[in-house]
N, C-alpha and C positions, 0 to 999 in steps of 0.2 A: 537383453539380447546379452548375453555372456560371450569372452572372446578370451584368446589369452594374450597378454601382453610381456613377455617376456617368460618369466614363472611364475606372475601373480595374475590371478584372474581381473575381468574389467567386468565393470557393469555399464553399455550405453543408453541413454535416457531419451528419448524424443528424437528426433531428427528426422522425422518419418514422411513428411511433404516437402515441397517446391519451399527454398526459402524460410527453412527451420532451421532453429538450432538443436542441437546433439549436446549431451551433456557427455562424458566419459567417468567414472571413478576408477581410479588404477593408479599404480605405485605405492600400493598400503607400505609403510616403512614404520620401524619401531622409533619414536622420539628420543628415546633412550638406551643406543641397542648393547653397551657395555651394564646394561640391568638384566639380568635374566628373567626374571617377570615383570618386566615394564607392561603396565597394560596400556600406555599412551599410544594412538594410532595415528599414525599421519597418512593423508592420503592426497594425492592430486585430481582437480576434479578440471576438465577442459571442456569449456563453453568453444562451440565452432558453428560455425554457420558458413553462407557463402563469402560474406565480405568482414566475418571477426572471427577472429581466435583469443581468448585470454583462459588464464589460468590461477587457480589458488590453490595453496596449500592451505588444506584443514587437517586442525587438529583438533583431536577426540579422545576422551578417556572410554577406550575398550567399544570405541563405534557409536557413544553416546543414543545407544539404542536405537541408532536410526532405522535397522530391521525391524525392529519390536514394533516404531510408529507405523512402517509402513505396512506388517503385520493386522495390527489393528485396523488400519483405513481398511483393508480386505476382508478382516471379520466383519465390518460396517456395509455389508454391499448393500443391505436395501437402506443406506442413505442415514443420515445425520444434520442437524440443524450448524449453523455456522461455520468458523473456520476452525481446524487442528491446527496445532502447530509445532513444530520440533526447533530444534537449536542445537548448533554445535558447541562443542563445548568453549572457544574464544569467539563465536559468532559468526566466525568465516564464511555459513552454509546457513542458511534458513531455510525451512518448507512450510508452504502452509498449504492446507488441502481443504477443497470445497468440493461438496459433491453436489452436481447436477442433473442428478435425475437418473439418465443414460449415462453418465459418465464423471469421472473424478477427474477434477482440475487439481495439479501439483502444481504452483507455484516456488519455483529453486531459486532464492536470492543469493550471490557472491557476494562477500564483500574482501575487500585489502585494506587496512590497514595501516597509512605510512606513522613515519617518529615522529608530527605535529598533531597525529588525531585528525587529519584531513586523510581522504582516501577515496576509491569510487565503490562504485555499488553497480553490479549489474544485476537483470533480473530476467528470468525467462518461465514460459506457462507449458506442460506437458500435459496432453489431455489422454486417459486410461480407461478402460472400460472396468466397471466395479467387478468385487468378484476375482476370478481366475485370473484375470493381467494384471493387478494388484497383488495379488498373492506370490504369482511369479516374478515380480518385481523385488518386492521383501525376499526370498527365496533365492534369488541372485547378489542382491546387498548380505545376506547374513552371509553365504557362500566368500562373496568378496570378503567380507571383515574377519572372519574365521580364516579364512587362506594365513597361510607364513608369511610374515612380513620379511620383506627386502631386506 
């Protein structure tokens, strides 16, 4: 589901059931706004549920192909064996996809690294219908990543 967050699109994933976590991809920015053709894109991922809320700034090189990864999952609507994975530039966000017949399970993992390499990790899984539902998510993510950064 896409919505407006000031002037930048927002992509919302999950959160469609009682006591579930929703992920919000928003606040797309340039890492180096002073560089005219900077391809580094940062965005905030907010995970929110009834009892918790956390945010991670994700660094990517032009989106790291997240939209392409999701589009490839949509094209594989008939299924695949094993787990397909995607990782952001610095590993702030990882995504594992499994096709389970009538649905696709996406496991989103957020990481926050601290100065001493210790940090925390948060994981949540969203369930999607193969095909159109995944295709819609890929299109929304592409629109988000291709929008003008703040």
